[in-house]
NUSEGU-215542 format. One record per residue (C-alpha): residue number from 0; residue in three letters; x, y, z. Coordinates in nm, 3 decimals. Layout:
BEGIN
(NUM; "ALA"; (X; Y; Z))
...
END
This chain:
BEGIN
(0; "MET"; (-7.416; -0.233; -0.426))
(1; "SER"; (-7.068; -0.185; -0.355))
(2; "ALA"; (-6.947; -0.043; -0.681))
(3; "ILE"; (-7.233; 0.276; -0.646))
(4; "ALA"; (-7.074; 0.356; -0.268))
(5; "TYR"; (-6.746; 0.391; -0.401))
(6; "SER"; (-6.910; 0.637; -0.656))
(7; "ALA"; (-7.050; 0.811; -0.447))
(8; "ASN"; (-6.717; 0.882; -0.192))
(9; "THR"; (-6.530; 0.982; -0.476))
(10; "THR"; (-6.788; 1.241; -0.614))
(11; "THR"; (-6.785; 1.318; -0.232))
(12; "PHE"; (-6.403; 1.341; -0.244))
(13; "SER"; (-6.356; 1.483; -0.537))
(14; "SER"; (-6.586; 1.787; -0.472))
(15; "THR"; (-6.438; 1.837; -0.135))
(16; "ILE"; (-6.050; 1.901; -0.315))
(17; "SER"; (-6.217; 2.098; -0.542))
(18; "SER"; (-6.354; 2.327; -0.313))
(19; "ILE"; (-5.991; 2.417; -0.155))
(20; "THR"; (-5.854; 2.702; -0.295))
(21; "PRO"; (-5.436; 2.624; -0.334))
(22; "ARG"; (-5.213; 2.866; -0.182))
(23; "TYR"; (-4.988; 2.781; -0.462))
(24; "SER"; (-5.026; 2.751; -0.814))
(25; "ARG"; (-4.810; 2.440; -0.937))
(26; "HIS"; (-4.683; 2.618; -1.243))
(27; "GLN"; (-4.684; 2.999; -1.143))
(28; "PRO"; (-4.524; 3.140; -0.812))
(29; "PRO"; (-4.671; 3.367; -0.566))
(30; "ALA"; (-4.591; 3.731; -0.640))
(31; "SER"; (-4.326; 3.735; -0.365))
(32; "ILE"; (-4.102; 3.526; -0.494))
(33; "ALA"; (-3.912; 3.711; -0.826))
(34; "PHE"; (-3.723; 3.465; -1.092))
(35; "SER"; (-3.478; 3.660; -1.325))
(36; "ASN"; (-3.378; 3.475; -1.696))
(37; "THR"; (-3.061; 3.641; -1.689))
(38; "PRO"; (-2.817; 3.325; -1.516))
(39; "LYS"; (-2.613; 3.462; -1.232))
(40; "GLN"; (-2.212; 3.478; -1.350))
(41; "PRO"; (-2.004; 3.296; -1.088))
(42; "SER"; (-1.761; 3.525; -0.847))
(43; "PHE"; (-1.384; 3.386; -0.818))
(44; "LYS"; (-1.162; 3.481; -0.596))
(45; "THR"; (-0.788; 3.494; -0.674))
(46; "LEU"; (-0.563; 3.251; -0.471))
(47; "THR"; (-0.184; 3.301; -0.331))
(48; "LEU"; (-0.015; 2.979; -0.342))
(49; "LYS"; (0.233; 2.969; -0.062))
(50; "LYS"; (0.535; 2.725; -0.057))
(51; "LEU"; (0.509; 2.463; 0.195))
(52; "GLN"; (0.710; 2.413; 0.448))
(53; "PHE"; (0.803; 2.046; 0.578))
(54; "PRO"; (0.878; 1.944; 0.937))
(55; "ASN"; (1.177; 1.738; 0.943))
(56; "THR"; (1.092; 1.384; 0.970))
(57; "THR"; (1.242; 1.145; 1.151))
(58; "ILE"; (1.373; 0.843; 0.935))
(59; "SER"; (1.333; 0.490; 1.108))
(60; "PRO"; (1.693; 0.330; 1.119))
(61; "ARG"; (1.796; 0.130; 0.831))
(62; "LYS"; (1.881; -0.257; 0.861))
(63; "ALA"; (2.278; -0.375; 0.760))
(64; "VAL"; (2.202; -0.572; 0.478))
(65; "VAL"; (2.446; -0.834; 0.344))
(66; "CYS"; (2.459; -0.604; -0.035))
(67; "ALA"; (2.215; -0.368; -0.067))
(68; "ALA"; (2.173; -0.141; -0.436))
(69; "SER"; (1.956; 0.034; -0.621))
(70; "SER"; (1.862; 0.002; -0.955))
(71; "ASP"; (2.110; 0.257; -1.095))
(72; "ALA"; (2.402; 0.134; -0.881))
(73; "PRO"; (2.569; -0.088; -1.124))
(74; "GLY"; (2.739; -0.433; -1.019))
(75; "LYS"; (2.509; -0.434; -0.677))
(76; "SER"; (2.339; -0.726; -0.582))
(77; "PHE"; (2.202; -0.893; -0.287))
(78; "HIS"; (2.314; -1.234; -0.184))
(79; "GLY"; (2.165; -1.527; 0.038))
(80; "MET"; (1.925; -1.751; 0.178))
(81; "CYS"; (1.540; -1.741; 0.071))
(82; "TYR"; (1.247; -1.747; 0.208))
(83; "VAL"; (0.968; -1.884; 0.012))
(84; "VAL"; (0.586; -1.784; 0.085))
(85; "ARG"; (0.302; -1.881; -0.164))
(86; "ASP"; (0.022; -1.652; -0.285))
(87; "ASN"; (-0.233; -1.358; -0.102))
(88; "ILE"; (0.037; -1.311; 0.184))
(89; "ASP"; (-0.181; -1.029; 0.352))
(90; "THR"; (-0.062; -0.772; 0.571))
(91; "ASP"; (-0.190; -0.942; 0.900))
(92; "GLN"; (0.031; -1.225; 0.838))
(93; "ILE"; (0.318; -0.992; 0.765))
(94; "ILE"; (0.321; -0.777; 1.067))
(95; "GLN"; (-0.001; -0.853; 1.324))
(96; "ALA"; (-0.253; -0.584; 1.437))
(97; "GLU"; (-0.136; -0.577; 1.798))
(98; "TYR"; (0.243; -0.505; 1.690))
(99; "CYS"; (0.126; -0.193; 1.490))
(100; "THR"; (0.127; -0.041; 1.833))
(101; "LEU"; (0.533; -0.009; 1.800))
(102; "ILE"; (0.704; 0.317; 1.667))
(103; "PRO"; (0.941; 0.235; 1.415))
(104; "SER"; (1.110; 0.567; 1.457))
(105; "ASN"; (1.196; 0.452; 1.788))
(106; "PRO"; (1.531; 0.208; 1.763))
(107; "ASP"; (1.436; -0.039; 2.029))
(108; "GLU"; (1.077; -0.064; 1.881))
(109; "TYR"; (1.210; -0.073; 1.531))
(110; "GLU"; (1.410; -0.372; 1.622))
(111; "LYS"; (1.108; -0.536; 1.831))
(112; "LEU"; (0.891; -0.481; 1.532))
(113; "GLY"; (1.156; -0.711; 1.293))
(114; "SER"; (1.099; -0.987; 1.605))
(115; "TYR"; (0.741; -1.025; 1.494))
(116; "ALA"; (0.781; -1.000; 1.100))
(117; "LEU"; (0.601; -1.309; 0.910))
(118; "MET"; (0.464; -1.459; 1.261))
(119; "GLY"; (0.118; -1.473; 1.117))
(120; "LEU"; (0.162; -1.719; 0.896))
(121; "PRO"; (-0.011; -2.023; 0.901))
(122; "ASP"; (0.127; -2.357; 1.094))
(123; "SER"; (0.172; -2.536; 0.735))
(124; "TYR"; (0.511; -2.283; 0.748))
(125; "GLU"; (0.731; -2.517; 0.935))
(126; "THR"; (1.033; -2.272; 0.890))
(127; "ARG"; (0.997; -1.951; 1.125))
(128; "PHE"; (1.127; -1.665; 0.918))
(129; "VAL"; (1.252; -1.485; 1.257))
(130; "GLU"; (1.353; -1.768; 1.516))
(131; "PRO"; (1.207; -1.751; 1.866))
(132; "GLY"; (1.409; -1.511; 2.085))
(133; "GLU"; (1.605; -1.356; 1.779))
(134; "TYR"; (1.564; -0.974; 1.606))
(135; "LYS"; (1.700; -1.068; 1.230))
(136; "THR"; (1.658; -1.326; 1.024))
(137; "LYS"; (1.906; -1.483; 0.876))
(138; "TYR"; (1.666; -1.516; 0.514))
(139; "PRO"; (1.726; -1.158; 0.376))
(140; "ILE"; (1.517; -1.251; 0.056))
(141; "ILE"; (1.196; -1.326; 0.074))
(142; "ILE"; (1.028; -1.486; -0.298))
(143; "GLY"; (0.659; -1.501; -0.274))
(144; "GLY"; (0.358; -1.552; -0.517))
(145; "TYR"; (0.054; -1.368; -0.648))
(146; "ASN"; (-0.074; -1.064; -0.433))
(147; "PHE"; (0.150; -1.055; -0.188))
(148; "GLY"; (0.094; -0.772; 0.074))
(149; "CYS"; (-0.276; -0.792; 0.046))
(150; "GLY"; (-0.478; -0.683; 0.255))
(151; "SER"; (-0.524; -0.352; 0.516))
(152; "SER"; (-0.275; -0.060; 0.415))
(153; "ARG"; (-0.093; -0.051; 0.728))
(154; "GLU"; (0.311; 0.096; 0.642))
(155; "HIS"; (0.393; -0.155; 0.975))
(156; "ALA"; (0.438; -0.432; 0.671))
(157; "PRO"; (0.712; -0.376; 0.510))
(158; "VAL"; (0.852; -0.146; 0.773))
(159; "ALA"; (0.920; -0.515; 0.963))
(160; "LEU"; (1.038; -0.730; 0.719))
(161; "GLY"; (1.319; -0.455; 0.666))
(162; "ALA"; (1.373; -0.449; 1.044))
(163; "ALA"; (1.400; -0.792; 1.067))
(164; "GLY"; (1.706; -0.766; 0.766))
(165; "ALA"; (1.476; -0.842; 0.428))
(166; "PRO"; (1.554; -0.589; 0.199))
(167; "VAL"; (1.470; -0.781; -0.046))
(168; "VAL"; (1.150; -0.958; -0.174))
(169; "VAL"; (1.048; -1.086; -0.484))
(170; "ALA"; (0.714; -1.171; -0.589))
(171; "GLU"; (0.437; -1.258; -0.889))
(172; "SER"; (0.284; -0.969; -0.816))
(173; "TYR"; (0.164; -0.675; -0.488))
(174; "ALA"; (-0.081; -0.542; -0.346))
(175; "ARG"; (-0.075; -0.183; -0.524))
(176; "ILE"; (-0.088; -0.039; -0.137))
(177; "PHE"; (0.199; -0.282; -0.033))
(178; "PHE"; (0.391; -0.154; -0.300))
(179; "ARG"; (0.353; 0.195; -0.246))
(180; "ASN"; (0.446; 0.151; 0.140))
(181; "SER"; (0.722; -0.050; 0.049))
(182; "VAL"; (0.890; 0.270; -0.199))
(183; "ALA"; (0.737; 0.535; 0.025))
(184; "THR"; (0.918; 0.362; 0.346))
(185; "GLY"; (1.220; 0.315; 0.162))
(186; "GLU"; (1.256; -0.057; 0.285))
(187; "ILE"; (1.231; -0.273; 0.100))
(188; "TYR"; (1.250; -0.332; -0.262))
(189; "PRO"; (0.953; -0.511; -0.459))
(190; "LEU"; (1.061; -0.654; -0.754))
(191; "GLU"; (0.831; -0.860; -0.989))
(192; "SER"; (0.924; -1.186; -1.152))
(193; "GLU"; (0.798; -1.292; -1.507))
(194; "VAL"; (0.758; -1.680; -1.364))
(195; "ARG"; (0.624; -1.782; -1.045))
(196; "ILE"; (0.921; -1.804; -0.902))
(197; "CYS"; (0.802; -1.941; -0.533))
(198; "ASP"; (0.720; -2.295; -0.740))
(199; "GLU"; (1.086; -2.346; -0.811))
(200; "CYS"; (1.272; -2.209; -0.508))
(201; "LYS"; (1.275; -2.336; -0.154))
(202; "THR"; (1.320; -2.180; 0.140))
(203; "GLY"; (1.712; -2.208; 0.281))
(204; "ASP"; (1.876; -2.270; -0.134))
(205; "GLU"; (2.144; -1.959; -0.178))
(206; "VAL"; (2.079; -1.673; -0.447))
(207; "THR"; (2.160; -1.387; -0.529))
(208; "ILE"; (1.938; -1.048; -0.722))
(209; "GLU"; (2.118; -0.813; -0.954))
(210; "LEU"; (1.940; -0.498; -0.963))
(211; "GLU"; (2.100; -0.406; -1.285))
(212; "ASN"; (2.092; -0.674; -1.495))
(213; "SER"; (1.695; -0.707; -1.328))
(214; "LEU"; (1.823; -1.118; -1.277))
(215; "LEU"; (1.786; -1.367; -0.990))
(216; "ILE"; (2.021; -1.671; -0.952))
(217; "ASN"; (1.975; -1.946; -0.760))
(218; "HIS"; (2.295; -2.125; -0.694))
(219; "THR"; (2.116; -2.467; -0.503))
(220; "SER"; (1.934; -2.542; -0.878))
(221; "GLY"; (2.214; -2.308; -1.082))
(222; "LYS"; (1.831; -2.203; -1.261))
(223; "GLU"; (1.849; -1.807; -1.350))
(224; "TYR"; (1.480; -1.615; -1.361))
(225; "LYS"; (1.462; -1.272; -1.532))
(226; "LEU"; (1.288; -0.982; -1.330))
(227; "LYS"; (1.118; -0.705; -1.404))
(228; "SER"; (1.281; -0.392; -1.388))
(229; "ILE"; (1.206; -0.190; -1.023))
(230; "GLY"; (1.242; 0.143; -1.270))
(231; "ASP"; (1.212; 0.476; -1.072))
(232; "ALA"; (1.101; 0.397; -0.749))
(233; "GLY"; (1.502; 0.220; -0.738))
(234; "PRO"; (1.604; 0.578; -0.641))
(235; "VAL"; (1.362; 0.615; -0.431))
(236; "ILE"; (1.441; 0.325; -0.172))
(237; "GLU"; (1.793; 0.342; -0.219))
(238; "ALA"; (1.744; 0.730; -0.072))
(239; "GLY"; (1.582; 0.583; 0.235))
(240; "GLY"; (1.188; 0.641; 0.144))
(241; "ILE"; (1.003; 0.928; 0.000))
(242; "PHE"; (1.072; 1.165; 0.253))
(243; "ALA"; (1.503; 1.143; 0.218))
(244; "TYR"; (1.479; 1.152; -0.167))
(245; "ALA"; (1.277; 1.492; -0.166))
(246; "ARG"; (1.535; 1.619; 0.042))
(247; "LYS"; (1.846; 1.462; -0.164))
(248; "SER"; (1.679; 1.574; -0.486))
(249; "GLY"; (1.595; 1.937; -0.335))
(250; "MET"; (1.228; 1.911; -0.330))
(251; "ILE"; (1.190; 2.019; 0.025))
(252; "PRO"; (1.449; 2.158; 0.232))
(253; "ALA"; (1.730; 1.948; 0.333))
END
């Protein structure tokens, strides 16, 4: 009985639908709409290139380092005690977000920024990178592990390390954005090691980094480690960052 009722209802519904004249046929457009088989040719406007003018950018004051050098400066090196950290040191450990309101171009705030460097490290790091009440570190060389500088893209991270007086970091690898920010700001040399130096060095070891030879010498243990060349990033860092390098190279007005 239910099947007969369903069939009857379906017939009534179909006859009702078929009696309605559609406004437009599925395959034939209304007369008011005209189509052309000729493709429309795109039109192009002539563009006039203008020379870009860059405003003078204030570069944050550079710190005094033990021995600063670039990859193209033979015989130059870094020397001092190293501070050793482990893998995945993120930017919030390098400089906590609450201190990113400090403006690096302001000399006083730049100095304060350095005093907060690496304050976000866990309590397992018993030795502080910057002692309480101090603005500069006694460890000009940082040795890290895998993926150093991961996390957010804050430029304050390499600036804080540079402001604290650490011009160089040696790590097994870097987060891409941290590496780029290090070069762009000109604050630190992000050098890569070929082996896990952080497993063989300890905080307080006396080390020397020879950029020309891409070499790290641990005078405490007597071991030497080969580093990867900093390459074309060296001159940019030596100049003080990307804008300073562009002015020095004549890319933008001095």
